[in-house]
C-alpha positions, 0 to 999 in steps of 0.5 A: 880793556874788556869789550862790553860783552866780556865785562857783562859776562865776567860780572855775571860769573862773579855774581853767580860765584858770590851767591853760591859761596855766600852762605859758606863765607858768612858761616866761616866769618861768624866762627872766626869772630866768635871768641868763645870757640877754641883757637884751633877751630877759629884758625881752621875757619880762617884757612877754609875762608882763604880757600874760597875763590877770590871772586866770590868775595862781595868786594869784588862785585862792581855795579855795571850797566845791564845794557852797556856794561859801563861801570861808572855812573850806574843808577842802582835802582835801575841797574843802568848807566846815567847815559842810557837812563837819560836816553831812555827817559827822554824817549819815554821808554821808562815807565813812571819817569818823566822829564821835569820842567820849570 
């Protein structure tokens, strides 16, 4: 298992790699899907797409808690795990979040 620091750093690197190759990846996919283009051009686009780094693919990204690196139970709006969110909300550290009571 990775330590917290390693998993957060690895996630940052993957997100940065994804952003740097996102435009190329989209262009190659549009070329591949365009049936009006010749087969040779589309085949060349497939080769170029396969040569991009694997970690630049969007499916390799994982939502992680920005504070702890926890990969499960992450709230997208806050990029925080449910555990840390509950702790901070109970302390009143999150603006606009209040504990409900009925």
